[in-house]
Structures are given as C-alpha cells and as structure tokens.
Legacy VTK file of the C-alpha trace (Angstrom):
# vtk DataFile Version 3.0
C-alpha trace
ASCII
DATASET POLYDATA
POINTS 119 float
12.959 29.709 13.278
10.515 28.803 10.485
7.316 26.914 11.260
6.893 23.453 9.735
4.256 22.707 7.127
1.207 20.914 8.622
1.827 17.614 6.802
5.596 17.666 7.199
5.588 14.656 9.540
4.051 12.293 7.007
5.944 13.790 4.075
9.231 13.327 5.950
8.382 9.646 6.402
8.333 9.282 2.625
4.585 8.826 2.199
2.189 10.685 -0.095
-0.086 13.083 1.790
-3.305 14.834 0.862
-2.738 18.408 -0.236
0.764 17.902 -1.624
1.290 19.303 -5.139
0.707 16.750 -7.907
4.135 17.572 -9.351
5.791 16.685 -6.009
3.830 13.431 -5.818
4.903 12.426 -9.343
8.533 13.433 -8.768
8.902 11.690 -5.405
6.719 8.622 -5.901
6.613 7.680 -9.606
9.035 4.809 -8.952
6.344 3.052 -6.895
3.092 4.581 -8.160
1.580 4.478 -11.631
-1.312 6.134 -13.426
-4.407 3.875 -13.404
-7.305 5.808 -14.945
-9.043 9.137 -15.342
-11.765 10.077 -12.896
-14.663 12.499 -12.804
-14.793 14.799 -9.776
-18.161 16.448 -9.162
-19.105 15.353 -12.671
-16.110 17.112 -14.230
-13.168 15.527 -16.014
-9.680 16.182 -14.746
-9.051 13.673 -11.975
-6.304 11.063 -12.244
-6.167 7.912 -10.152
-2.709 6.575 -9.295
-2.037 3.281 -7.556
0.863 1.335 -6.120
2.939 -0.718 -8.562
2.857 -4.458 -7.897
6.459 -4.674 -6.688
7.515 -6.063 -3.307
9.813 -3.091 -2.601
6.894 -0.702 -3.208
4.578 -2.704 -0.944
7.268 -2.620 1.757
7.884 1.129 1.391
4.197 2.116 1.190
2.077 -0.554 2.963
-0.904 1.805 3.379
-1.213 2.017 -0.394
-1.561 -1.710 -1.031
-5.301 -1.180 -0.478
-5.525 2.582 -1.186
-5.108 4.748 -4.277
-4.565 8.472 -4.669
-6.652 10.974 -6.605
-4.832 13.847 -8.253
-7.142 16.769 -9.027
-6.562 20.486 -9.553
-2.767 20.036 -9.430
-2.695 18.434 -5.979
-3.154 15.107 -4.256
-6.825 15.599 -3.405
-7.704 12.295 -1.752
-6.403 8.951 -0.544
-9.229 6.414 -0.806
-9.722 2.622 -0.873
-8.888 1.118 -4.278
-12.450 -0.015 -4.954
-13.782 3.544 -4.513
-11.446 4.894 -7.190
-11.581 1.936 -9.581
-12.717 2.546 -13.143
-16.433 1.874 -13.370
-18.523 0.895 -16.380
-21.999 2.313 -16.853
-24.924 1.339 -19.070
-27.876 3.429 -20.167
-31.027 1.865 -18.670
-34.379 3.543 -19.202
-32.614 6.821 -19.954
-30.376 6.735 -16.848
-26.697 5.884 -16.404
-26.480 2.877 -14.101
-23.328 1.058 -12.877
-22.762 -2.073 -14.997
-23.300 -4.534 -12.120
-26.574 -2.868 -11.140
-27.710 -2.749 -14.782
-27.194 -6.509 -15.123
-29.250 -7.089 -11.962
-32.056 -4.826 -13.242
-32.030 -6.641 -16.587
-32.449 -10.038 -14.885
-35.251 -8.711 -12.659
-37.012 -7.236 -15.682
-36.755 -10.547 -17.583
-38.094 -12.483 -14.580
-41.088 -10.162 -14.057
-44.326 -11.181 -15.802
-45.196 -9.078 -18.844
-47.739 -6.355 -18.102
-51.011 -6.736 -19.979
-52.394 -3.732 -21.901
LINES 1 120
119 0 1 2 3 4 5 6 7 8 9 10 11 12 13 14 15 16 17 18 19 20 21 22 23 24 25 26 27 28 29 30 31 32 33 34 35 36 37 38 39 40 41 42 43 44 45 46 47 48 49 50 51 52 53 54 55 56 57 58 59 60 61 62 63 64 65 66 67 68 69 70 71 72 73 74 75 76 77 78 79 80 81 82 83 84 85 86 87 88 89 90 91 92 93 94 95 96 97 98 99 100 101 102 103 104 105 106 107 108 109 110 111 112 113 114 115 116 117 118
C-alpha cells in the first residue's frame, strides 16, 4: 500500500496547498484564480501573485482565499499570504533610497513642515 503525500488531505478537499507544482495549481484552479502581478522574491524577479476571482461560486468554493493570495515561485506554490502582503507596491526614490509610496509621501510632508536649516 502506497503512502499518501503529506498535503493530500488539503489537496483532496479541492484547495490550493503550499508546495504543489505551479502547473497543477494553474490546471486545477484557473477557473477561480487569476494572475494579479509579478513579485520579487529575495530581490529576484520570477514570482507571480494569483488571487481569487470576484465570483460568488469561487468565494463559496475557496473561502480562505477571499483574504489570501498565492505566490508562485520556482515552479511551485511557494506561499499563501494575506492579500495586502502580496499586493503590488509602488516605490519612490527618496534621498537615494527606494521607499514605499505611502511612506515617501509622509516623509515629503514632514520635510516640507520642518524649518529650513540655516547655513
């Protein structure tokens, strides 16, 4: 008798699981999941973020993924994380450093409010 794969329980329930091949994820779940954006992993390109389609049947079939997205990296489902963690982020160059857009706006306002330094 063959031993079951470690994640077989979740996979049998029809849910994406970490570690499954990206090709299996796309084949089994593309009816309810769609590509959202590319993602850097450890500073390297190659990650893809997929999220649940906004369809009631998909929300019913995959309730965990209403608030979570999946990260495909190195040909497998590498992570299941909250949507906001995997959302596309905008960055601005501030004083030679890449800073998230929201933080850059805050720094800009603080800089404008600070009195000018005298020479």
